[in-house]
C-alpha positions as CSV (number, residue, x, y, z in Angstrom):
1,X,-9.1,39.3,8.1
2,X,-9.6,36.0,9.8
3,X,-7.7,34.4,12.6
4,X,-5.4,31.5,11.8
5,X,-3.7,29.1,14.0
6,X,-0.9,26.7,13.3
7,X,-0.4,23.3,14.8
8,X,3.0,21.5,14.3
9,X,2.1,17.9,14.7
10,X,5.4,16.2,14.2
11,X,8.6,16.1,12.2
12,X,11.6,13.9,11.8
13,X,11.6,11.1,14.4
14,X,8.1,12.4,15.4
15,X,6.9,12.1,11.8
16,X,3.1,11.4,11.8
17,X,1.5,8.4,10.2
18,X,-0.8,9.2,7.5
19,X,-3.9,7.7,9.1
20,X,-3.4,9.5,12.3
21,X,-3.2,12.8,10.5
22,X,-6.3,12.0,8.5
23,X,-8.2,11.2,11.8
24,X,-6.9,14.5,13.2
25,X,-8.0,16.4,10.1
26,X,-11.5,14.9,10.3
27,X,-11.6,16.0,14.0
28,X,-10.4,19.5,13.4
29,X,-12.8,19.7,10.4
30,X,-15.8,18.9,12.5
31,X,-14.8,21.4,15.2
32,X,-14.2,24.1,12.7
33,X,-17.6,23.4,11.1
34,X,-19.1,24.0,14.4
35,X,-17.2,27.2,15.0
36,X,-15.6,25.8,18.2
37,X,-12.0,26.6,16.8
38,X,-10.7,29.1,14.3
39,X,-9.2,28.4,10.8
40,X,-6.4,25.9,11.4
41,X,-3.2,24.6,9.5
42,X,-1.8,21.3,10.5
43,X,1.9,21.0,9.5
44,X,3.9,17.8,9.7
45,X,6.1,15.3,7.8
46,X,4.8,11.8,7.1
47,X,6.7,8.5,7.0
48,X,6.9,7.1,3.5
49,X,3.5,6.6,2.0
50,X,1.7,6.7,-1.3
51,X,-1.8,8.2,-1.4
52,X,-4.4,8.3,-4.3
53,X,-7.0,10.9,-4.9
54,X,-10.3,10.2,-6.5
55,X,-9.1,10.5,-10.0
56,X,-6.2,8.0,-9.8
57,X,-6.1,5.5,-12.6
58,X,-5.1,1.8,-11.9
59,X,-1.9,2.2,-14.2
60,X,-0.7,5.1,-12.2
61,X,-0.3,3.2,-9.1
62,X,3.2,1.3,-8.2
63,X,3.8,-1.7,-10.5
64,X,5.2,-3.8,-7.7
65,X,2.1,-3.8,-5.6
66,X,3.5,-1.3,-3.0
67,X,0.4,-0.3,-0.6
68,X,-1.5,2.8,-1.5
69,X,-4.0,4.5,0.8
70,X,-6.9,5.9,-1.1
71,X,-8.2,9.2,0.2
72,X,-11.2,11.4,-0.5
73,X,-9.2,14.5,-1.9
74,X,-9.2,15.7,-5.4
75,X,-6.3,14.9,-7.7
76,X,-4.3,11.7,-8.4
77,X,-1.6,9.7,-6.9
78,X,1.4,11.1,-5.0
79,X,3.9,10.4,-2.4
80,X,4.5,11.8,1.0
81,X,7.6,11.1,3.2
82,X,10.8,12.5,4.9
83,X,12.0,15.7,3.7
84,X,8.6,17.0,2.6
85,X,6.7,19.6,4.4
86,X,3.0,18.8,4.5
87,X,0.3,21.2,5.3
88,X,-3.4,20.7,5.9
89,X,-5.4,24.0,5.9
90,X,-8.7,23.5,7.5
91,X,-10.4,26.8,6.7
92,X,-14.2,27.7,6.5
93,X,-15.1,29.3,3.2
94,X,-18.1,31.4,2.1
95,X,-20.7,29.5,0.0
96,X,-20.9,28.8,-2.9
97,X,-17.4,27.7,-2.3
98,X,-14.6,28.8,-4.7
99,X,-12.3,25.8,-4.6
100,X,-10.0,27.2,-7.4
101,X,-9.4,30.5,-5.5
102,X,-8.5,28.3,-2.4
103,X,-6.0,26.4,-4.3
104,X,-4.5,29.6,-5.9
105,X,-3.9,31.0,-2.5
106,X,-2.0,27.9,-1.4
107,X,0.1,28.1,-4.5
108,X,0.8,31.8,-3.8
109,X,2.0,31.1,-0.3
110,X,4.4,28.4,-1.6
111,X,5.7,30.5,-4.4
112,X,6.5,33.2,-2.0
113,X,8.1,30.6,0.3
114,X,10.5,29.4,-2.5
115,X,11.3,32.9,-3.6
116,X,12.5,33.6,0.0
117,X,15.1,30.8,-0.7
118,X,16.1,32.2,-3.9
119,X,14.2,30.0,-6.2
120,X,11.7,31.3,-8.9
121,X,8.7,29.1,-9.2
122,X,5.4,29.4,-10.9
123,X,1.9,27.9,-12.0
124,X,1.4,26.0,-15.0
125,X,-2.0,26.3,-16.6
126,X,-4.0,23.3,-16.3
127,X,-1.8,21.7,-13.7
128,X,-2.3,22.6,-10.1
129,X,0.7,23.0,-7.7
130,X,4.0,25.0,-7.9
131,X,6.5,24.4,-10.6
132,X,10.0,25.1,-11.7
133,X,9.9,25.8,-15.4
134,X,12.2,23.8,-17.7
135,X,14.1,25.0,-20.8
136,X,12.3,25.6,-24.0
137,X,11.8,22.2,-25.9
138,X,14.4,23.0,-28.5
139,X,17.0,23.7,-25.9
140,X,16.5,20.3,-23.8
141,X,18.9,17.4,-24.2
142,X,17.6,14.6,-26.2
143,X,16.3,11.3,-24.6
144,X,17.9,8.1,-25.3
145,X,19.6,9.5,-28.3
146,X,16.1,10.4,-29.9
147,X,15.1,13.7,-31.1
148,X,12.5,15.3,-28.9
149,X,10.1,15.2,-31.9
150,X,10.0,11.5,-31.4
151,X,9.7,11.5,-27.5
152,X,7.5,8.5,-27.1
153,X,5.8,10.0,-24.0
154,X,4.1,12.6,-26.5
155,X,3.1,10.0,-28.9
156,X,2.1,6.9,-27.2
157,X,-0.8,7.2,-24.8
158,X,0.2,3.7,-23.1
159,X,3.9,4.8,-22.7
160,X,5.1,3.9,-19.2
161,X,8.2,5.9,-18.1
162,X,8.8,3.2,-15.2
163,X,9.6,0.5,-17.9
164,X,11.9,2.5,-20.0
165,X,15.0,3.4,-17.9
166,X,16.1,6.2,-15.7
167,X,16.4,8.9,-18.4
168,X,12.5,8.9,-18.2
169,X,12.3,8.9,-14.4
170,X,10.4,11.8,-12.8
171,X,13.1,12.4,-10.4
172,X,15.4,13.0,-13.3
173,X,13.4,15.9,-14.7
174,X,15.9,18.5,-13.6
175,X,18.7,16.7,-15.7
176,X,16.3,16.8,-18.8
177,X,15.6,20.5,-18.2
178,X,11.8,19.8,-18.1
179,X,9.0,21.4,-16.1
180,X,9.2,19.8,-12.7
181,X,6.7,20.1,-9.7
182,X,8.0,21.3,-6.4
183,X,4.8,21.3,-4.5
184,X,1.6,19.3,-5.0
185,X,-1.8,20.4,-4.0
186,X,-4.9,18.3,-3.6
187,X,-7.9,19.3,-1.6
188,X,-11.4,18.5,-0.5
189,X,-14.2,20.8,0.7
190,X,-16.9,19.4,2.9
191,X,-19.7,21.5,4.4
192,X,-17.9,24.6,3.3
193,X,-14.7,23.6,5.1
194,X,-11.4,22.7,3.4
195,X,-9.3,19.5,4.2
196,X,-6.0,18.0,2.8
197,X,-3.7,20.6,1.3
198,X,-0.1,20.9,0.1
199,X,3.2,19.0,0.1
200,X,6.3,21.0,-0.5
201,X,9.4,19.1,-1.5
202,X,12.2,20.5,0.7
203,X,14.9,17.7,0.6
204,X,13.2,14.3,0.0
205,X,14.5,11.4,-1.9
206,X,12.7,12.0,-5.0
207,X,13.3,8.5,-6.4
208,X,10.2,7.5,-4.4
209,X,8.2,9.2,-7.2
210,X,9.6,6.9,-9.8
211,X,7.4,4.0,-8.8
212,X,4.4,5.9,-9.8
213,X,3.1,8.3,-12.4
214,X,3.1,11.5,-10.1
215,X,-0.4,13.3,-10.3
216,X,-0.9,11.4,-13.4
217,X,1.5,13.5,-15.3
218,X,3.8,11.7,-17.7
219,X,5.7,14.4,-19.6
220,X,7.1,16.3,-16.6
221,X,8.9,15.4,-13.3
222,X,9.4,16.4,-9.6
223,X,12.2,18.4,-7.8
224,X,13.0,19.8,-4.4
225,X,14.4,23.0,-2.9
226,X,17.6,21.2,-2.2
227,X,17.9,20.0,-5.8
228,X,17.2,23.3,-7.3
229,X,19.5,25.2,-4.9
230,X,22.3,22.8,-5.0
231,X,22.6,22.7,-1.3
232,X,21.1,21.1,1.8
233,X,17.8,22.7,2.9
234,X,16.0,21.4,5.9
235,X,12.4,21.3,7.1
236,X,13.5,23.3,10.2
237,X,14.6,26.3,7.9
238,X,11.5,26.2,5.7
239,X,8.9,25.6,8.3
240,X,8.7,29.3,9.8
241,X,9.0,30.8,6.5
242,X,6.2,28.7,5.1
243,X,4.0,29.6,8.2
244,X,4.7,33.4,7.7
245,X,3.6,33.3,4.1
246,X,0.5,31.0,4.7
247,X,-0.5,33.4,7.4
248,X,-0.1,36.5,5.3
249,X,-2.0,34.9,2.3
250,X,-4.8,33.1,4.0
251,X,-5.4,35.6,6.8
252,X,-5.6,38.6,4.5
253,X,-7.4,37.1,1.7
254,X,-10.6,38.8,0.9
255,X,-13.0,35.7,0.8
256,X,-15.8,35.8,-1.5
257,X,-18.3,33.2,-2.5
258,X,-18.1,31.9,-6.1
259,X,-20.3,33.9,-8.3
260,X,-23.0,31.7,-10.0
261,X,-24.1,32.8,-13.5
262,X,-27.9,32.4,-13.9
263,X,-29.4,32.2,-17.2
264,X,-31.8,34.8,-18.3
265,X,-35.4,34.0,-18.5
């Protein structure tokens, strides 16, 4: 078991600008690498901001030229803002680092958090983060009067949902009964210490996601605890629950270095 400390940086009127949080991440990262502090999780809200990971394609950015901050994490473009609980776990991992195992631990803590509020969530193979699963395809409503067999998102690689009306908007995925992401995860590991982390949608205005292709995924959408539960849910309610599950999962994880297969001589 390793010690884990939580730092609540700012919420609501004290929401933390993205650049300020990034600077603090780097400061804490350096201190953790030097063993000056224990593993640390920074928890906060951001004012509205789009951030783009290293794999973001140009066509996934806002069409209206809205500014985007390019960052050094994995993944693609996403949005942060009011109503979203953001966490940056800065944790030293054994080498060779198992990045996937770290992501799975964060997913597990968030799945448990959602479950405590009565919402069943899960993982989707090949897509990081935490998801609410939609109905089977044959039971979903048709889009724009078209049969799902002719869903242009599945047939046209250049299809852009932002140019084709609200029925394709990521924020309306719940109405379409499609898979929808409730928590995004994007991390970086430098010198064996993690940076960046997760964003759990508690009660944000999900229309912010409609200006981009969230995480580069065109055939699914986004949701929040408030949307799924049909009631108001606040950051204040979720914060201690998320802390408890993060502590349980991260402190009690049996950290092991990634196994490397070596070819026989």
